[in-house]
PDB file of N, CA, C, O and CB in Angstrom:
ATOM      1  N   MET A   1     153.513 157.041 253.136  1.00  0.00           N
ATOM      2  CA  MET A   1     153.798 158.374 253.643  1.00  0.00           C
ATOM      3  C   MET A   1     154.305 159.294 252.526  1.00  0.00           C
ATOM      4  O   MET A   1     153.883 160.446 252.424  1.00  0.00           O
ATOM      5  CB  MET A   1     154.826 158.300 254.775  1.00  0.00           C
ATOM      6  N   GLN A   2     155.217 158.773 251.686  1.00  0.00           N
ATOM      7  CA  GLN A   2     155.746 159.601 250.607  1.00  0.00           C
ATOM      8  C   GLN A   2     154.653 159.947 249.596  1.00  0.00           C
ATOM      9  O   GLN A   2     154.596 161.066 249.088  1.00  0.00           O
ATOM     10  CB  GLN A   2     156.908 158.884 249.907  1.00  0.00           C
ATOM     11  N   ALA A   3     153.801 158.988 249.317  1.00  0.00           N
ATOM     12  CA  ALA A   3     152.713 159.249 248.372  1.00  0.00           C
ATOM     13  C   ALA A   3     151.788 160.329 248.911  1.00  0.00           C
ATOM     14  O   ALA A   3     151.311 161.179 248.158  1.00  0.00           O
ATOM     15  CB  ALA A   3     151.918 157.963 248.087  1.00  0.00           C
ATOM     16  N   GLU A   4     151.538 160.296 250.193  1.00  0.00           N
ATOM     17  CA  GLU A   4     150.678 161.311 250.810  1.00  0.00           C
ATOM     18  C   GLU A   4     151.336 162.687 250.754  1.00  0.00           C
ATOM     19  O   GLU A   4     150.662 163.683 250.492  1.00  0.00           O
ATOM     20  CB  GLU A   4     150.360 160.934 252.269  1.00  0.00           C
ATOM     21  N   ALA A   5     152.645 162.750 250.998  1.00  0.00           N
ATOM     22  CA  ALA A   5     153.367 164.023 250.944  1.00  0.00           C
ATOM     23  C   ALA A   5     153.367 164.579 249.523  1.00  0.00           C
ATOM     24  O   ALA A   5     153.195 165.781 249.322  1.00  0.00           O
ATOM     25  CB  ALA A   5     154.814 163.848 251.447  1.00  0.00           C
ATOM     26  N   ALA A   6     153.560 163.700 248.538  1.00  0.00           N
ATOM     27  CA  ALA A   6     153.547 164.146 247.143  1.00  0.00           C
ATOM     28  C   ALA A   6     152.168 164.677 246.773  1.00  0.00           C
ATOM     29  O   ALA A   6     152.056 165.687 246.079  1.00  0.00           O
ATOM     30  CB  ALA A   6     153.950 162.995 246.196  1.00  0.00           C
ATOM     31  N   HIS A   7     151.131 164.009 247.228  1.00  0.00           N
ATOM     32  CA  HIS A   7     149.768 164.457 246.944  1.00  0.00           C
ATOM     33  C   HIS A   7     149.498 165.824 247.575  1.00  0.00           C
ATOM     34  O   HIS A   7     148.883 166.686 246.948  1.00  0.00           O
ATOM     35  CB  HIS A   7     148.748 163.427 247.456  1.00  0.00           C
ATOM     36  N   LEU A   8     149.948 166.020 248.792  1.00  0.00           N
ATOM     37  CA  LEU A   8     149.755 167.310 249.460  1.00  0.00           C
ATOM     38  C   LEU A   8     150.521 168.414 248.746  1.00  0.00           C
ATOM     39  O   LEU A   8     150.026 169.533 248.617  1.00  0.00           O
ATOM     40  CB  LEU A   8     150.197 167.228 250.926  1.00  0.00           C
ATOM     41  N   HIS A   9     151.735 168.100 248.281  1.00  0.00           N
ATOM     42  CA  HIS A   9     152.540 169.100 247.576  1.00  0.00           C
ATOM     43  C   HIS A   9     151.845 169.517 246.277  1.00  0.00           C
ATOM     44  O   HIS A   9     151.755 170.707 245.973  1.00  0.00           O
ATOM     45  CB  HIS A   9     153.958 168.548 247.277  1.00  0.00           C
ATOM     46  N   ARG A  10     151.361 168.548 245.522  1.00  0.00           N
ATOM     47  CA  ARG A  10     150.667 168.879 244.275  1.00  0.00           C
ATOM     48  C   ARG A  10     149.427 169.711 244.544  1.00  0.00           C
ATOM     49  O   ARG A  10     149.132 170.665 243.824  1.00  0.00           O
ATOM     50  CB  ARG A  10     150.285 167.606 243.518  1.00  0.00           C
ATOM     51  N   GLN A  11     148.722 169.345 245.567  1.00  0.00           N
ATOM     52  CA  GLN A  11     147.488 170.040 245.891  1.00  0.00           C
ATOM     53  C   GLN A  11     147.764 171.481 246.313  1.00  0.00           C
ATOM     54  O   GLN A  11     146.986 172.375 245.979  1.00  0.00           O
ATOM     55  CB  GLN A  11     146.739 169.300 246.994  1.00  0.00           C
ATOM     56  N   SER A  12     148.836 171.720 247.026  1.00  0.00           N
ATOM     57  CA  SER A  12     149.114 173.066 247.516  1.00  0.00           C
ATOM     58  C   SER A  12     149.644 173.984 246.427  1.00  0.00           C
ATOM     59  O   SER A  12     149.560 175.205 246.561  1.00  0.00           O
ATOM     60  CB  SER A  12     150.102 173.007 248.651  1.00  0.00           C
ATOM     61  N   THR A  13     150.196 173.418 245.334  1.00  0.00           N
ATOM     62  CA  THR A  13     150.753 174.271 244.282  1.00  0.00           C
ATOM     63  C   THR A  13     149.742 174.604 243.199  1.00  0.00           C
ATOM     64  O   THR A  13     150.002 175.474 242.368  1.00  0.00           O
ATOM     65  CB  THR A  13     151.949 173.605 243.660  1.00  0.00           C
ATOM     66  N   THR A  14     148.598 173.935 243.188  1.00  0.00           N
ATOM     67  CA  THR A  14     147.591 174.269 242.183  1.00  0.00           C
ATOM     68  C   THR A  14     146.790 175.478 242.641  1.00  0.00           C
ATOM     69  O   THR A  14     146.559 175.681 243.833  1.00  0.00           O
ATOM     70  CB  THR A  14     146.655 173.067 241.918  1.00  0.00           C
ATOM     71  N   ILE A  15     146.379 176.262 241.678  1.00  0.00           N
ATOM     72  CA  ILE A  15     145.621 177.477 241.983  1.00  0.00           C
ATOM     73  C   ILE A  15     144.205 177.276 241.470  1.00  0.00           C
ATOM     74  O   ILE A  15     144.019 176.926 240.305  1.00  0.00           O
ATOM     75  CB  ILE A  15     146.283 178.753 241.343  1.00  0.00           C
ATOM     76  N   PRO A  16     143.213 177.489 242.308  1.00  0.00           N
ATOM     77  CA  PRO A  16     141.821 177.348 241.860  1.00  0.00           C
ATOM     78  C   PRO A  16     141.523 178.284 240.693  1.00  0.00           C
ATOM     79  O   PRO A  16     142.202 179.294 240.509  1.00  0.00           O
ATOM     80  CB  PRO A  16     140.852 177.629 243.020  1.00  0.00           C
ATOM     81  N   GLY A  17     140.512 177.945 239.915  1.00  0.00           N
ATOM     82  CA  GLY A  17     140.171 178.703 238.714  1.00  0.00           C
ATOM     83  C   GLY A  17     139.970 180.185 238.948  1.00  0.00           C
ATOM     84  O   GLY A  17     140.476 180.995 238.172  1.00  0.00           O
ATOM     85  N   ALA A  18     139.251 180.570 239.990  1.00  0.00           N
ATOM     86  CA  ALA A  18     138.990 181.990 240.240  1.00  0.00           C
ATOM     87  C   ALA A  18     140.274 182.728 240.595  1.00  0.00           C
ATOM     88  O   ALA A  18     140.490 183.855 240.150  1.00  0.00           O
ATOM     89  CB  ALA A  18     137.962 182.157 241.366  1.00  0.00           C
ATOM     90  N   ALA A  19     141.122 182.095 241.393  1.00  0.00           N
ATOM     91  CA  ALA A  19     142.386 182.735 241.772  1.00  0.00           C
ATOM     92  C   ALA A  19     143.305 182.855 240.562  1.00  0.00           C
ATOM     93  O   ALA A  19     143.993 183.863 240.400  1.00  0.00           O
ATOM     94  CB  ALA A  19     143.085 181.939 242.896  1.00  0.00           C
ATOM     95  N   ALA A  20     143.318 181.829 239.713  1.00  0.00           N
ATOM     96  CA  ALA A  20     144.147 181.885 238.508  1.00  0.00           C
ATOM     97  C   ALA A  20     143.681 183.013 237.599  1.00  0.00           C
ATOM     98  O   ALA A  20     144.496 183.737 237.027  1.00  0.00           O
ATOM     99  CB  ALA A  20     144.107 180.540 237.754  1.00  0.00           C
ATOM    100  N   GLY A  21     142.374 183.159 237.470  1.00  0.00           N
ATOM    101  CA  GLY A  21     141.844 184.251 236.651  1.00  0.00           C
ATOM    102  C   GLY A  21     142.201 185.608 237.217  1.00  0.00           C
ATOM    103  O   GLY A  21     142.520 186.537 236.475  1.00  0.00           O
ATOM    104  N   ALA A  22     142.147 185.719 238.535  1.00  0.00           N
ATOM    105  CA  ALA A  22     142.512 186.986 239.178  1.00  0.00           C
ATOM    106  C   ALA A  22     143.988 187.284 238.967  1.00  0.00           C
ATOM    107  O   ALA A  22     144.366 188.428 238.712  1.00  0.00           O
ATOM    108  CB  ALA A  22     142.188 186.947 240.684  1.00  0.00           C
ATOM    109  N   LEU A  23     144.831 186.246 239.074  1.00  0.00           N
ATOM    110  CA  LEU A  23     146.267 186.453 238.846  1.00  0.00           C
ATOM    111  C   LEU A  23     146.536 186.864 237.402  1.00  0.00           C
ATOM    112  O   LEU A  23     147.368 187.734 237.144  1.00  0.00           O
ATOM    113  CB  LEU A  23     147.056 185.176 239.186  1.00  0.00           C
ATOM    114  N   ARG A  24     145.830 186.237 236.463  1.00  0.00           N
ATOM    115  CA  ARG A  24     146.006 186.624 235.061  1.00  0.00           C
ATOM    116  C   ARG A  24     145.596 188.074 234.836  1.00  0.00           C
ATOM    117  O   ARG A  24     146.243 188.791 234.073  1.00  0.00           O
ATOM    118  CB  ARG A  24     145.193 185.703 234.146  1.00  0.00           C
ATOM    119  N   ALA A  25     144.536 188.503 235.492  1.00  0.00           N
ATOM    120  CA  ALA A  25     144.082 189.890 235.359  1.00  0.00           C
ATOM    121  C   ALA A  25     145.111 190.856 235.933  1.00  0.00           C
ATOM    122  O   ALA A  25     145.375 191.906 235.348  1.00  0.00           O
ATOM    123  CB  ALA A  25     142.729 190.083 236.062  1.00  0.00           C
ATOM    124  N   VAL A  26     145.691 190.505 237.073  1.00  0.00           N
ATOM    125  CA  VAL A  26     146.722 191.352 237.681  1.00  0.00           C
ATOM    126  C   VAL A  26     147.955 191.398 236.786  1.00  0.00           C
ATOM    127  O   VAL A  26     148.530 192.465 236.575  1.00  0.00           O
ATOM    128  CB  VAL A  26     147.099 190.835 239.092  1.00  0.00           C
ATOM    129  N   GLU A  27     148.368 190.231 236.255  1.00  0.00           N
ATOM    130  CA  GLU A  27     149.519 190.205 235.344  1.00  0.00           C
ATOM    131  C   GLU A  27     149.256 191.078 234.125  1.00  0.00           C
ATOM    132  O   GLU A  27     150.128 191.834 233.696  1.00  0.00           O
ATOM    133  CB  GLU A  27     149.833 188.762 234.905  1.00  0.00           C
ATOM    134  N   TYR A  28     148.060 190.973 233.571  1.00  0.00           N
ATOM    135  CA  TYR A  28     147.717 191.782 232.406  1.00  0.00           C
ATOM    136  C   TYR A  28     147.830 193.264 232.742  1.00  0.00           C
ATOM    137  O   TYR A  28     148.399 194.042 231.977  1.00  0.00           O
ATOM    138  CB  TYR A  28     146.297 191.449 231.911  1.00  0.00           C
ATOM    139  N   PHE A  29     147.289 193.641 233.875  1.00  0.00           N
ATOM    140  CA  PHE A  29     147.321 195.043 234.285  1.00  0.00           C
ATOM    141  C   PHE A  29     148.753 195.522 234.502  1.00  0.00           C
ATOM    142  O   PHE A  29     149.113 196.621 234.081  1.00  0.00           O
ATOM    143  CB  PHE A  29     146.502 195.243 235.561  1.00  0.00           C
ATOM    144  N   LEU A  30     149.572 194.695 235.161  1.00  0.00           N
ATOM    145  CA  LEU A  30     150.939 195.104 235.477  1.00  0.00           C
ATOM    146  C   LEU A  30     151.842 195.121 234.249  1.00  0.00           C
ATOM    147  O   LEU A  30     152.686 196.007 234.114  1.00  0.00           O
ATOM    148  CB  LEU A  30     151.523 194.183 236.521  1.00  0.00           C
ATOM    149  N   PHE A  31     151.670 194.146 233.347  1.00  0.00           N
ATOM    150  CA  PHE A  31     152.583 194.022 232.212  1.00  0.00           C
ATOM    151  C   PHE A  31     152.084 194.709 230.953  1.00  0.00           C
ATOM    152  O   PHE A  31     152.786 194.730 229.942  1.00  0.00           O
ATOM    153  CB  PHE A  31     152.825 192.580 231.918  1.00  0.00           C
ATOM    154  N   ARG A  32     150.887 195.271 230.999  1.00  0.00           N
ATOM    155  CA  ARG A  32     150.339 195.936 229.819  1.00  0.00           C
ATOM    156  C   ARG A  32     151.257 197.070 229.367  1.00  0.00           C
ATOM    157  O   ARG A  32     151.547 197.191 228.177  1.00  0.00           O
ATOM    158  CB  ARG A  32     148.928 196.476 230.111  1.00  0.00           C
ATOM    159  N   GLY A  33     151.711 197.891 230.291  1.00  0.00           N
ATOM    160  CA  GLY A  33     152.599 198.997 229.941  1.00  0.00           C
ATOM    161  C   GLY A  33     153.927 198.513 229.404  1.00  0.00           C
ATOM    162  O   GLY A  33     154.483 199.112 228.483  1.00  0.00           O
ATOM    163  N   ALA A  34     154.441 197.433 229.972  1.00  0.00           N
ATOM    164  CA  ALA A  34     155.715 196.886 229.503  1.00  0.00           C
ATOM    165  C   ALA A  34     155.579 196.353 228.083  1.00  0.00           C
ATOM    166  O   ALA A  34     156.496 196.496 227.274  1.00  0.00           O
ATOM    167  CB  ALA A  34     156.205 195.771 230.445  1.00  0.00           C
ATOM    168  N   GLU A  35     154.449 195.745 227.779  1.00  0.00           N
ATOM    169  CA  GLU A  35     154.230 195.223 226.432  1.00  0.00           C
ATOM    170  C   GLU A  35     154.151 196.366 225.425  1.00  0.00           C
ATOM    171  O   GLU A  35     154.705 196.270 224.330  1.00  0.00           O
ATOM    172  CB  GLU A  35     152.946 194.375 226.380  1.00  0.00           C
ATOM    173  N   GLU A  36     153.473 197.429 225.787  1.00  0.00           N
ATOM    174  CA  GLU A  36     153.389 198.592 224.899  1.00  0.00           C
ATOM    175  C   GLU A  36     154.770 199.202 224.687  1.00  0.00           C
ATOM    176  O   GLU A  36     155.110 199.599 223.573  1.00  0.00           O
ATOM    177  CB  GLU A  36     152.422 199.648 225.476  1.00  0.00           C
ATOM    178  N   THR A  37     155.556 199.277 225.739  1.00  0.00           N
ATOM    179  CA  THR A  37     156.917 199.804 225.627  1.00  0.00           C
ATOM    180  C   THR A  37     157.760 198.917 224.721  1.00  0.00           C
ATOM    181  O   THR A  37     158.524 199.419 223.897  1.00  0.00           O
ATOM    182  CB  THR A  37     157.571 199.918 227.015  1.00  0.00           C
ATOM    183  N   ALA A  38     157.627 197.609 224.865  1.00  0.00           N
ATOM    184  CA  ALA A  38     158.387 196.681 224.023  1.00  0.00           C
ATOM    185  C   ALA A  38     158.009 196.848 222.557  1.00  0.00           C
ATOM    186  O   ALA A  38     158.879 196.835 221.686  1.00  0.00           O
ATOM    187  CB  ALA A  38     158.147 195.228 224.468  1.00  0.00           C
ATOM    188  N   ARG A  39     156.720 197.003 222.279  1.00  0.00           N
ATOM    189  CA  ARG A  39     156.291 197.223 220.888  1.00  0.00           C
ATOM    190  C   ARG A  39     156.837 198.532 220.345  1.00  0.00           C
ATOM    191  O   ARG A  39     157.297 198.594 219.205  1.00  0.00           O
ATOM    192  CB  ARG A  39     154.761 197.220 220.790  1.00  0.00           C
ATOM    193  N   ARG A  40     156.787 199.575 221.161  1.00  0.00           N
ATOM    194  CA  ARG A  40     157.299 200.880 220.736  1.00  0.00           C
ATOM    195  C   ARG A  40     158.802 200.802 220.467  1.00  0.00           C
ATOM    196  O   ARG A  40     159.286 201.351 219.477  1.00  0.00           O
ATOM    197  CB  ARG A  40     157.001 201.955 221.806  1.00  0.00           C
ATOM    198  N   ASN A  41     159.536 200.124 221.344  1.00  0.00           N
ATOM    199  CA  ASN A  41     160.981 199.969 221.153  1.00  0.00           C
ATOM    200  C   ASN A  41     161.285 199.162 219.895  1.00  0.00           C
ATOM    201  O   ASN A  41     162.213 199.486 219.154  1.00  0.00           O
ATOM    202  CB  ASN A  41     161.614 199.293 222.377  1.00  0.00           C
ATOM    203  N   ALA A  42     160.505 198.115 219.655  1.00  0.00           N
ATOM    204  CA  ALA A  42     160.719 197.298 218.461  1.00  0.00           C
ATOM    205  C   ALA A  42     160.467 198.121 217.201  1.00  0.00           C
ATOM    206  O   ALA A  42     161.225 198.023 216.236  1.00  0.00           O
ATOM    207  CB  ALA A  42     159.805 196.058 218.480  1.00  0.00           C
ATOM    208  N   TRP A  43     159.416 198.926 217.203  1.00  0.00           N
ATOM    209  CA  TRP A  43     159.120 199.755 216.032  1.00  0.00           C
ATOM    210  C   TRP A  43     160.215 200.796 215.823  1.00  0.00           C
ATOM    211  O   TRP A  43     160.594 201.069 214.684  1.00  0.00           O
ATOM    212  CB  TRP A  43     157.752 200.445 216.189  1.00  0.00           C
ATOM    213  N   SER A  44     160.723 201.374 216.895  1.00  0.00           N
ATOM    214  CA  SER A  44     161.825 202.332 216.778  1.00  0.00           C
ATOM    215  C   SER A  44     163.052 201.663 216.171  1.00  0.00           C
ATOM    216  O   SER A  44     163.748 202.262 215.352  1.00  0.00           O
ATOM    217  CB  SER A  44     162.172 202.932 218.156  1.00  0.00           C
ATOM    218  N   ALA A  45     163.317 200.422 216.572  1.00  0.00           N
ATOM    219  CA  ALA A  45     164.454 199.688 216.015  1.00  0.00           C
ATOM    220  C   ALA A  45     164.259 199.439 214.523  1.00  0.00           C
ATOM    221  O   ALA A  45     165.214 199.534 213.753  1.00  0.00           O
ATOM    222  CB  ALA A  45     164.649 198.354 216.753  1.00  0.00           C
ATOM    223  N   VAL A  46     163.042 199.124 214.109  1.00  0.00           N
ATOM    224  CA  VAL A  46     162.755 198.918 212.687  1.00  0.00           C
ATOM    225  C   VAL A  46     163.007 200.204 211.916  1.00  0.00           C
ATOM    226  O   VAL A  46     163.631 200.178 210.855  1.00  0.00           O
ATOM    227  CB  VAL A  46     161.297 198.443 212.482  1.00  0.00           C
ATOM    228  N   LEU A  47     162.533 201.321 212.434  1.00  0.00           N
ATOM    229  CA  LEU A  47     162.734 202.605 211.751  1.00  0.00           C
ATOM    230  C   LEU A  47     164.213 202.967 211.666  1.00  0.00           C
ATOM    231  O   LEU A  47     164.666 203.477 210.641  1.00  0.00           O
ATOM    232  CB  LEU A  47     161.969 203.717 212.472  1.00  0.00           C
ATOM    233  N   GLU A  48     164.968 202.711 212.731  1.00  0.00           N
ATOM    234  CA  GLU A  48     166.407 202.980 212.712  1.00  0.00           C
ATOM    235  C   GLU A  48     167.112 202.103 211.683  1.00  0.00           C
ATOM    236  O   GLU A  48     167.997 202.576 210.969  1.00  0.00           O
ATOM    237  CB  GLU A  48     167.014 202.752 214.103  1.00  0.00           C
ATOM    238  N   ASP A  49     166.727 200.828 211.601  1.00  0.00           N
ATOM    239  CA  ASP A  49     167.323 199.926 210.609  1.00  0.00           C
ATOM    240  C   ASP A  49     167.033 200.408 209.196  1.00  0.00           C
ATOM    241  O   ASP A  49     167.908 200.369 208.331  1.00  0.00           O
ATOM    242  CB  ASP A  49     166.798 198.495 210.795  1.00  0.00           C
ATOM    243  N   ARG A  50     165.813 200.861 208.962  1.00  0.00           N
ATOM    244  CA  ARG A  50     165.468 201.374 207.634  1.00  0.00           C
ATOM    245  C   ARG A  50     166.293 202.610 207.291  1.00  0.00           C
ATOM    246  O   ARG A  50     166.741 202.766 206.155  1.00  0.00           O
ATOM    247  CB  ARG A  50     163.972 201.703 207.559  1.00  0.00           C
ATOM    248  N   LYS A  51     166.493 203.485 208.271  1.00  0.00           N
ATOM    249  CA  LYS A  51     167.285 204.692 208.033  1.00  0.00           C
ATOM    250  C   LYS A  51     168.735 204.331 207.721  1.00  0.00           C
ATOM    251  O   LYS A  51     169.337 204.892 206.805  1.00  0.00           O
ATOM    252  CB  LYS A  51     167.221 205.630 209.252  1.00  0.00           C
ATOM    253  N   ARG A  52     169.296 203.387 208.492  1.00  0.00           N
ATOM    254  CA  ARG A  52     170.675 202.960 208.229  1.00  0.00           C
ATOM    255  C   ARG A  52     170.802 202.330 206.842  1.00  0.00           C
ATOM    256  O   ARG A  52     171.786 202.565 206.141  1.00  0.00           O
ATOM    257  CB  ARG A  52     171.141 201.962 209.303  1.00  0.00           C
ATOM    258  N   ALA A  53     169.817 201.537 206.448  1.00  0.00           N
ATOM    259  CA  ALA A  53     169.851 200.917 205.124  1.00  0.00           C
ATOM    260  C   ALA A  53     169.792 201.983 204.032  1.00  0.00           C
ATOM    261  O   ALA A  53     170.499 201.885 203.029  1.00  0.00           O
ATOM    262  CB  ALA A  53     168.686 199.922 204.962  1.00  0.00           C
ATOM    263  N   LYS A  54     168.960 202.990 204.222  1.00  0.00           N
ATOM    264  CA  LYS A  54     168.872 204.082 203.243  1.00  0.00           C
ATOM    265  C   LYS A  54     170.193 204.841 203.184  1.00  0.00           C
ATOM    266  O   LYS A  54     170.669 205.178 202.101  1.00  0.00           O
ATOM    267  CB  LYS A  54     167.711 205.048 203.597  1.00  0.00           C
ATOM    268  N   ASP A  55     170.782 205.111 204.342  1.00  0.00           N
ATOM    269  CA  ASP A  55     172.067 205.810 204.372  1.00  0.00           C
ATOM    270  C   ASP A  55     173.154 204.992 203.667  1.00  0.00           C
ATOM    271  O   ASP A  55     173.991 205.555 202.962  1.00  0.00           O
ATOM    272  CB  ASP A  55     172.482 206.102 205.825  1.00  0.00           C
ATOM    273  N   ARG A  56     173.145 203.661 203.856  1.00  0.00           N
ATOM    274  CA  ARG A  56     174.121 202.808 203.171  1.00  0.00           C
ATOM    275  C   ARG A  56     173.918 202.857 201.658  1.00  0.00           C
ATOM    276  O   ARG A  56     174.886 202.942 200.903  1.00  0.00           O
ATOM    277  CB  ARG A  56     174.012 201.356 203.673  1.00  0.00           C
ATOM    278  N   ARG A  57     172.647 202.803 201.212  1.00  0.00           N
ATOM    279  CA  ARG A  57     172.373 202.884 199.773  1.00  0.00           C
ATOM    280  C   ARG A  57     172.839 204.217 199.209  1.00  0.00           C
ATOM    281  O   ARG A  57     173.460 204.262 198.147  1.00  0.00           O
ATOM    282  CB  ARG A  57     170.875 202.690 199.495  1.00  0.00           C
ATOM    283  N   ASP A  58     172.541 205.303 199.916  1.00  0.00           N
ATOM    284  CA  ASP A  58     172.956 206.628 199.452  1.00  0.00           C
ATOM    285  C   ASP A  58     174.477 206.725 199.377  1.00  0.00           C
ATOM    286  O   ASP A  58     175.021 207.254 198.408  1.00  0.00           O
ATOM    287  CB  ASP A  58     172.401 207.723 200.381  1.00  0.00           C
ATOM    288  N   ALA A  59     175.157 206.218 200.390  1.00  0.00           N
ATOM    289  CA  ALA A  59     176.626 206.255 200.394  1.00  0.00           C
ATOM    290  C   ALA A  59     177.183 205.413 199.249  1.00  0.00           C
ATOM    291  O   ALA A  59     178.168 205.797 198.617  1.00  0.00           O
ATOM    292  CB  ALA A  59     177.181 205.749 201.748  1.00  0.00           C
ATOM    293  N   GLN A  60     176.559 204.270 198.980  1.00  0.00           N
ATOM    294  CA  GLN A  60     177.022 203.420 197.877  1.00  0.00           C
ATOM    295  C   GLN A  60     176.843 204.129 196.542  1.00  0.00           C
ATOM    296  O   GLN A  60     177.707 204.028 195.671  1.00  0.00           O
ATOM    297  CB  GLN A  60     176.264 202.079 197.870  1.00  0.00           C
ATOM    298  N   HIS A  61     175.735 204.845 196.365  1.00  0.00           N
ATOM    299  CA  HIS A  61     175.518 205.596 195.121  1.00  0.00           C
ATOM    300  C   HIS A  61     176.578 206.679 194.957  1.00  0.00           C
ATOM    301  O   HIS A  61     177.082 206.887 193.853  1.00  0.00           O
ATOM    302  CB  HIS A  61     174.109 206.226 195.104  1.00  0.00           C
ATOM    303  N   VAL A  62     176.917 207.361 196.025  1.00  0.00           N
ATOM    304  CA  VAL A  62     177.949 208.400 195.963  1.00  0.00           C
ATOM    305  C   VAL A  62     179.293 207.777 195.609  1.00  0.00           C
ATOM    306  O   VAL A  62     180.015 208.295 194.757  1.00  0.00           O
ATOM    307  CB  VAL A  62     178.045 209.164 197.308  1.00  0.00           C
ATOM    308  N   MET A  63     179.632 206.660 196.266  1.00  0.00           N
ATOM    309  CA  MET A  63     180.913 205.999 195.976  1.00  0.00           C
ATOM    310  C   MET A  63     180.959 205.517 194.529  1.00  0.00           C
ATOM    311  O   MET A  63     181.985 205.658 193.862  1.00  0.00           O
ATOM    312  CB  MET A  63     181.138 204.812 196.935  1.00  0.00           C
ATOM    313  N   ASP A  64     179.866 204.952 194.042  1.00  0.00           N
ATOM    314  CA  ASP A  64     179.822 204.499 192.650  1.00  0.00           C
ATOM    315  C   ASP A  64     179.997 205.666 191.689  1.00  0.00           C
ATOM    316  O   ASP A  64     180.689 205.541 190.679  1.00  0.00           O
ATOM    317  CB  ASP A  64     178.502 203.778 192.363  1.00  0.00           C
ATOM    318  N   ALA A  65     179.377 206.796 191.998  1.00  0.00           N
ATOM    319  CA  ALA A  65     179.501 207.972 191.137  1.00  0.00           C
ATOM    320  C   ALA A  65     180.936 208.494 191.140  1.00  0.00           C
ATOM    321  O   ALA A  65     181.456 208.882 190.094  1.00  0.00           O
ATOM    322  CB  ALA A  65     178.532 209.079 191.592  1.00  0.00           C
ATOM    323  N   LEU A  66     181.578 208.505 192.307  1.00  0.00           N
ATOM    324  CA  LEU A  66     182.969 208.961 192.382  1.00  0.00           C
ATOM    325  C   LEU A  66     183.897 208.040 191.604  1.00  0.00           C
ATOM    326  O   LEU A  66     184.780 208.505 190.883  1.00  0.00           O
ATOM    327  CB  LEU A  66     183.423 209.046 193.837  1.00  0.00           C
ATOM    328  N   VAL A  67     183.702 206.759 191.748  1.00  0.00           N
ATOM    329  CA  VAL A  67     184.562 205.795 191.057  1.00  0.00           C
ATOM    330  C   VAL A  67     184.370 205.900 189.554  1.00  0.00           C
ATOM    331  O   VAL A  67     185.346 205.876 188.805  1.00  0.00           O
ATOM    332  CB  VAL A  67     184.268 204.361 191.532  1.00  0.00           C
ATOM    333  N   SER A  68     183.138 206.016 189.105  1.00  0.00           N
ATOM    334  CA  SER A  68     182.895 206.074 187.661  1.00  0.00           C
ATOM    335  C   SER A  68     183.394 207.390 187.065  1.00  0.00           C
ATOM    336  O   SER A  68     183.778 207.417 185.896  1.00  0.00           O
ATOM    337  CB  SER A  68     181.401 205.899 187.367  1.00  0.00           C
ATOM    338  N   SER A  69     183.398 208.470 187.827  1.00  0.00           N
ATOM    339  CA  SER A  69     183.872 209.745 187.282  1.00  0.00           C
ATOM    340  C   SER A  69     185.391 209.833 187.293  1.00  0.00           C
ATOM    341  O   SER A  69     185.954 210.589 186.501  1.00  0.00           O
ATOM    342  CB  SER A  69     183.284 210.907 188.071  1.00  0.00           C
ATOM    343  N   ARG A  70     186.077 209.092 188.156  1.00  0.00           N
ATOM    344  CA  ARG A  70     187.537 209.162 188.253  1.00  0.00           C
ATOM    345  C   ARG A  70     188.242 208.092 187.437  1.00  0.00           C
ATOM    346  O   ARG A  70     189.379 208.296 187.013  1.00  0.00           O
ATOM    347  CB  ARG A  70     187.959 209.047 189.688  1.00  0.00           C
ATOM    348  N   ALA A  71     187.609 206.980 187.211  1.00  0.00           N
ATOM    349  CA  ALA A  71     188.272 205.878 186.507  1.00  0.00           C
ATOM    350  C   ALA A  71     188.302 206.174 185.011  1.00  0.00           C
ATOM    351  O   ALA A  71     187.276 206.501 184.415  1.00  0.00           O
ATOM    352  CB  ALA A  71     187.550 204.526 186.782  1.00  0.00           C
ATOM    353  N   PRO A  72     189.474 206.059 184.415  1.00  0.00           N
ATOM    354  CA  PRO A  72     189.548 206.230 182.957  1.00  0.00           C
ATOM    355  C   PRO A  72     188.782 205.096 182.271  1.00  0.00           C
ATOM    356  O   PRO A  72     188.680 203.988 182.798  1.00  0.00           O
ATOM    357  CB  PRO A  72     191.037 206.260 182.473  1.00  0.00           C
ATOM    358  N   ARG A  73     188.266 205.386 181.127  1.00  0.00           N
ATOM    359  CA  ARG A  73     187.489 204.384 180.397  1.00  0.00           C
ATOM    360  C   ARG A  73     188.403 203.217 180.022  1.00  0.00           C
ATOM    361  O   ARG A  73     189.544 203.414 179.605  1.00  0.00           O
ATOM    362  CB  ARG A  73     186.832 205.003 179.122  1.00  0.00           C
ATOM    363  N   GLY A  74     187.887 202.015 180.178  1.00  0.00           N
ATOM    364  CA  GLY A  74     188.664 200.836 179.819  1.00  0.00           C
ATOM    365  C   GLY A  74     189.395 200.219 180.997  1.00  0.00           C
ATOM    366  O   GLY A  74     189.772 199.050 180.922  1.00  0.00           O
ATOM    367  N   ASP A  75     189.615 200.953 182.086  1.00  0.00           N
ATOM    368  CA  ASP A  75     190.282 200.386 183.263  1.00  0.00           C
ATOM    369  C   ASP A  75     189.276 199.593 184.081  1.00  0.00           C
ATOM    370  O   ASP A  75     188.100 199.944 184.171  1.00  0.00           O
ATOM    371  CB  ASP A  75     190.931 201.501 184.129  1.00  0.00           C
ATOM    372  N   VAL A  76     189.759 198.544 184.659  1.00  0.00           N
ATOM    373  CA  VAL A  76     188.923 197.735 185.528  1.00  0.00           C
ATOM    374  C   VAL A  76     189.426 197.906 186.940  1.00  0.00           C
ATOM    375  O   VAL A  76     190.627 197.826 187.195  1.00  0.00           O
ATOM    376  CB  VAL A  76     188.927 196.241 185.104  1.00  0.00           C
ATOM    377  N   LEU A  77     188.516 198.139 187.852  1.00  0.00           N
ATOM    378  CA  LEU A  77     188.911 198.322 189.250  1.00  0.00           C
ATOM    379  C   LEU A  77     189.013 197.023 189.952  1.00  0.00           C
ATOM    380  O   LEU A  77     189.335 196.986 191.140  1.00  0.00           O
ATOM    381  CB  LEU A  77     187.946 199.206 189.975  1.00  0.00           C
TER     382      LEU A  77
END
C-alpha cells in the first residue's frame, strides 16, 4: 500500500513535457522584465561604485597636496 501511494505521489508531481515547456514560457514572459530591471540596477551600482572610487582618488590627491604644501621639508608625518 505504501509503495503504491509513493508511486501515485511521484506520478502526480511530474509535469508532462508540453506542460513544462508552457510553464517555462510563462515564467520567461513574467520574469523577463524583472531580469532586465536587475541588470539595469546592477549596472547602476557599478557606475555608482566607479564614481565613488573616482571621488576617493580625487580627495586623496587633494589631501596629499595639502599635506605636502604645509609640511616643512625634512619632517616626517
